[in-house]
N, C-alpha and C positions, 0 to 999 in steps of 0.2 A: 773217200770217206768209205773204212771199211766196214761191211757190214756184218754183226754179229750173229753167226751159224745155230744152228738148233745143235748140233753136236759141242758145241763151246759151252752152251748154255746149260746141257747136259753134262760138263765135267765141271761148271762152277757147282752145279747141284752135289755133285757126287762129292767132291772136294769138302763141302759144308760138312754134309752128312758122314763122312770118314770121322770127324771127331767128335765123340757124344757129346763132349762140354759145350758144343755153338749151340747144341738143344737146350740145355740147361741155362745159360747164358742168356739167351732166345728168350725162355720164359719169364728168366728176372727181367728183363729189359720190357718186355709187353705187359709185365704185371706193376712195375713201378717205378718207370721210366729211366732212360738211359744213364743220366744223373745219379738218380737214387741209386740204380741196381750198380754202379761204380764208384757210391760214395765208400772212403776209406775213413773211418772214424779212428785211427791208428794217430793222426796228426794232430789229437787231443794232447799227448803227452807232451808236446813241444811249445802249444800253444796255449798256456795254461793261465796267463793274465797276473803275470807276475813281470817286473822291469826293474832292472838295476838301475836303470834311468828313467825320470817321470816326471812330468809338469801338472803342477795342480792345477786343472782347468775344473770349471761348471760343467753344465748338460750341453747336448749336442742339440743342432738346428734340424730344420729338416726342410729341406727344397722341393718337397712335394713332386707333383709330376711337372717339372722343368730341367731345360739344362742349364741353370744358374751356378753351378758346383762351382764353375770358376770364382763367381760373389763371394759364396757361402765359404769357403776355405780362406779366401783372401778378409773376407770380413771377421773370419775368424783368428785369424793370425792378428788385428786389429782388435780386438775385445779380448783376447787372453793378451795382450800388450797396455789395456788399458784397465783393464782388473788388474793386472801386475800393480802398475802405478798407482792406482785407487784405493785398491784394496775392494774391486768387489767384481770377483769372479763369474758370478751370471750374467754382468747386463751383456744385452746383445746390441746389435747395429740393425736397421733396416735394410734388407736382401731388396725391399720393392725400391726405394729412393733409387739406390745406383743402377736398376735395371732399368728405371725410368728415362734415367741417361743417357743410357746403352743404348735404347735402341734410336732416341733422336741423332748421337752422335754418329753410331753405325747407318745410319739412312743418309746421312752430309755425304758421310764415307763414300756410299756407294752412288750416289747421284754425282759426286766427282769423276769417278774412276766410271761411270758410263759418260761423261763428257769428253772425259780424256781416251777414249778407247772405239769413242763413235765413229773413227775411219774403220775400222775391223769390221770384220762380217759377224752375224749373232753367231754362227758356229764357230767362232776362234774360241780357240780353248782358253785364253786366259778369261774373256769375255761371258765366255761359258760356267769359267768357277765363281766369277762376280755375282751372277743369277741365281745359280744355285746358293751360293752363300746371303742371299737377302733375306731380310727378316730373323737371320735365326739368332739361337737363345744364348749358344755354345761359345766358350772364351778363354780367356788365359789371365794369368797374374798380374801380365805387364799392362792388361787392356784396364784391367779393374783398379790398377793403381793410376793411370790415365783419369780414368772417372772421378780417384778421390781427389786427385790434385787437382781435378779442374771444379770438382761441384762440390767435393770434400763430402761427410758423413751423419747422418742422425741415428737416434737412438729407433728401436725397434718398435715402438708406444708412437713416435714422431711422423711414423707413413707406413704402418702393419699392413701384413699380408692381407690378401684379398682373394678371391676367386680365380682374377685372372693370372696375377701375380703364382700362385700355387699351381695352378694348370694353364701351363702358354701356348698350350697348342693354339686356342681359336687364334690368339694374338699375333703369334709369329707368323701363322697362314697367311692372316690379313693384312700384316704388313708386307709377307714376301710378294703375294698377288700385285697389290700395290705400287711397290716399288717397282718390280717388273715392266707393269704399265707403263709408269713413268719413266721407263730407261727407254721404251718404245717412242717414249715423245721426245725425250731431250733428243736421241740419238735422230729423229727427225728434223729435229730444230738445226743442229748442228750440218747436217744435209743440206738445207735450205739457209746456210752462209747465214744463220742468223749470229746477230753480234756478240760479245762477253756480256755485256749488261742484257740483253735478252735473255741470255741461258741462264745469270745471277739471276734474274726476275722468277724465272719460271722454278728455279729450284728450289728457291723461297717460298713459292706458293706451295710446293709439293713439302716440303717440309714442315710448312703450317699445317696442312694437310693429314701429317704423322705425330705432329704433338698433339692435336687433336683425336686422334685415336690413340694414342696411348696416355692421355688423360681421361678418354673414356675409362676405358677398360683398367687402367691403375690408379685415377685420381691425378689429382695435381701433386708436384713434390711442394711440401712447405719450406715456407721462404725463410723463415725464424721461428725457434721452439725453446720450452723451457729444459733445461736440464735438472731433472730431478731423482734420485735415487737414493737407498739407504746402503750403505757401506758392511763387510762383512762384519766391522765391529757395532754394527746398528747404527752407525751416525747419519744422522740426516745432514742430504747434498740438495741445492736448490741453486742453481743459476739463470737467470731471464734473458729470453731474447737474445737467445746466438743464433748467427745464422750459421749452415753447414760449414760456410769456410772455417768461419771464427772459432767451432768446434776444433776442427783438423790444426787450425794454427794454435790452437792453446793447448791443446792436452796430448797431441802429437808433433811437439814442436822439436822434442829429442827424438822424434825416429825418424831415422835418415832413409828416406825411400829410395833416393838414391844411391843407396850403396848394395843392393840386393843386384843379383846378377843369380841369371837362368842357366843353371846348369843342365844340358840334355845330352842323355845318351841314346844314340842313334846311330846304329852300325853300322846302317848302309850310307852314311856321309864321312867323312872324312872328319878324324877326330884333331881337336887342336887347331878348330875354327870357329871365328863366330860367323853366325847368321842372320840372315833380317826376313822377315816373313811380312811382306807389304801389304798382303790379304788382312792381317789383323792388327794394320795401321788402326784403331775405330777412332781417334780422337787427331782432329786436324791441328796440328805445332805440336802434339803430346809426344812423348817417347816412342819410337822404334820399337816394336817388340823383335828384340834378339833373342838368341840362343846360345852358349860358348857349348861345343861338343866333345866331351872328353869320355875315355874309359867309366866303366860301372864305379870303379871301388873310390874315384873321384865323387862322384854322388853320393856314398856310403858315408864316407871319411869328413864333408862338410855337413852332412846332415846331422849326425853324430856329434860334431864340436858345437852346431850350433843347439841343439838339445840340451847339452851340458852348461852351454852359456845362459838356459833358461827361456829358450825361444821355440816357439814352435815352428814346426817347416811343411810348407805346401807343397807338393809334389803329385805329379801327372800322373796316371798309368791306368792300366787297360784293364778296367777293376771286374767286367764280367767275363775273365779267364782264369777258372779256377778257384771261386768266390763261391760262398753261401752265406747268404741272408741270414738266416735264422742263426747260426753259432758266429757269425761276421769269422770264418777260418778265410786266409788270403794263405793258398799255399801248393805249390806246383803239384805234389800228392796225393789232391783233395779226390777229386775226381780222374778215375784209372780206367778212363772210355779205351783206351787202347788195347789195354788186357780185357776187358770185354768183348772186344773186335776181332781181336789178334792180327790189328795192323801195327806200326809206328808212324804215325803223323809229327814226332819230332820235329820242330826246324829251328832253326837260330834265330837270335833278334833280326838279324841284319836281311834272313830272307821272309820272316813275317812281315818287317816294313815294306819290302821290295814290291810281294806281293798283295798288299793291303789285307794282310792278315793280321798283321800289329797295327795296332791305333793307341794313341791313348785317347781314353774317351769318357774322362773322368778324373777334378781335383778332388784328394783331401788333404789331411792333417797329419804331421808327423809328431804325436805328443808325449812319445816313450820310447827307450830302446832297451834290448835286452843283451846284457856284453857277459863274456866269461873270458878273460884274461887277452881281451881285447878281439875278440871270435864274435860276431854279430849272432844269436840266436833268434830273436825275433823283435818285430816292431810294435807300437801302440799306435795306432789310427784311429783320428777324429773322424767318422762321415758327418753325413747331413742329410741322413735318411732317416732321424727320426730316431727316438729310444728303445724302438719295439724291435729291433733288429741288432745281433751281435751280444756284445757283454753292456746292455744300456748304453747303446749307439756307438762303443766304441768298437773297434776291428783288431784282431792281432795279423799278423803278417809277417810269414819266412822272410828269411836273408834271401833263400833260392827265388823266392815269389819277385821281390824287390831286383831283383840281378835280373829276372825274365821280363817283367812286368812293367817296371815303372822305366818313364822315358824322361823324366825332369823334376830339379827340386830347387825350390827358390831360397838362394842362402846368402849372408854377407861376405862380399869380400874381401874381408880376415882370415874367413876362412880356405880362400884359396892359395895357390899356391902363385908366387911374384909373378911365375910365367905367364899364368892364367890371368892375375888382375889383368895384366899388359895387352894380351889379347881382348880381355871384356871389354877394354876402354877405348882399342883400335876398331879400324874400317871393320863392316862386316861383308858378308857375300852375299847378292840378294838372290832369294831364292825364288821359283815361279809357283803360282796359289797350287798346282795337283804335286808339289815335291812332300813325299811324306816325310815326315822327320818327327814323328812321334807327335 
C-alpha cells in the first residue's frame, strides 16, 4: 500500500484553493446539501405534465415503508384493467393479501433450497445468496403473477393494510431470523442421513410456524368476500361469497397472464438471450422468473405500443438516481453534482451493472407518454408512494432517464418482434444468484 505523503496533501489543498469557485460551491453545499446545491430547475421546461398518450386512471396507491412496489405495480395494472372493464377506475385490490401468501411461498422455496444445498458449506456463494434473501419483501412482476394465479386477489376492503404491511421491517427481520435458524436445523438433518419423509415433516413444522407468524402480523387472509362497489355511472353492484380464485377466474378471464414477457435491458449480459433467475422462483410449480434481454429501444417501442392499446406498463428501475420526490422529476440532468465537484462520474449502463452501481430498486407503472413525430419526449409514471409526492402521486420521466435507469418493462407478446417471441418461448439460460441483471 502506498502511503499518502504530507507533500501530496499539501498539493491537493493547493489545487483546491487555486480555483475560487470551489469555495463558492463548498459554501452552497454545506448550507443546503449537495443535491439541493446542484439541483437543475430547468428540467421543468420539458417535464410539464402534458402527454400525447395518457390512460384514464384514478388515484395512486401507497406502499408506505415496505418493499412491496412489485405487488403494488402488478395490482395497479390489474385494477386498471378491472376498472376499464367495469367502469370503476378507483377500485383497488389488497396488497396485504398477496403479501401474506408471498411470505408463505417464499419460505417454502427457501426451505427446499436449504435441503437441496445442504451438502455445500455455509460460506458457499449460492448458500449465502439464499440466506441473504431470507424474509425479503422485494420481488418482481412474474412473482406477483404466480401468487395471483395460485391464490387470486381480493378487494382492498376484504383485507386492508395494517401497521405490519405498511411497515414490514419487523416482520421481514423476524422471518429472516427464523428461516436462517431453520436452515441450520435442516442442514443438520440432512448430514445425519434423515429420510425424505423426516425432512418433509420438519419443513411442514417450520412452515406452520411461518404461517402463524404472518397471521399474527397481517391477519389471516379471507377465504370468501362480497364484491361490492358503485361504478363511475353511480350504478350499484353486489356479488356475494366469491373466493379470491373465483374472482380472478370470472373478472380476469380475458386477461391473458401468459401473454406477458419481461423485456430487460442489461448490457452487461448478452442481448437477444432469455435468462432465468432461479433464486426468484417463488411458487413451487409456478412460472419460472425469466427475462428477455434486448437493446433499450425495444423496451421503449413495446411500452409505447402497449400504452396506445390502452394498457399500463410495469417497469423496473433505479428510482433513487436523479429523482426528486417533491416534484416527481426523473431526469438525468436533475442533480448536477459532477459540476459541483468538478469531476466526471459518468459510467456506461453496463459498467454500472458490473460494478454494483446500477440496480433495479423499484417497480412503477407507465400510464402515459409524450411523443413528437415518433420522438419520445417524456413518460407519465404512476408511483406507489401516495399522492403527496410528484404531481398528485404521478411522476414525469425524461427519455434519457428511461434509457439510463430503466432495466425492464412488462409487455404483451404482440408488441415484440417475431424473433423476440420465438426467443421468449424457447429455453432460458440459468443465472447464478449473484448475477446482476438489473
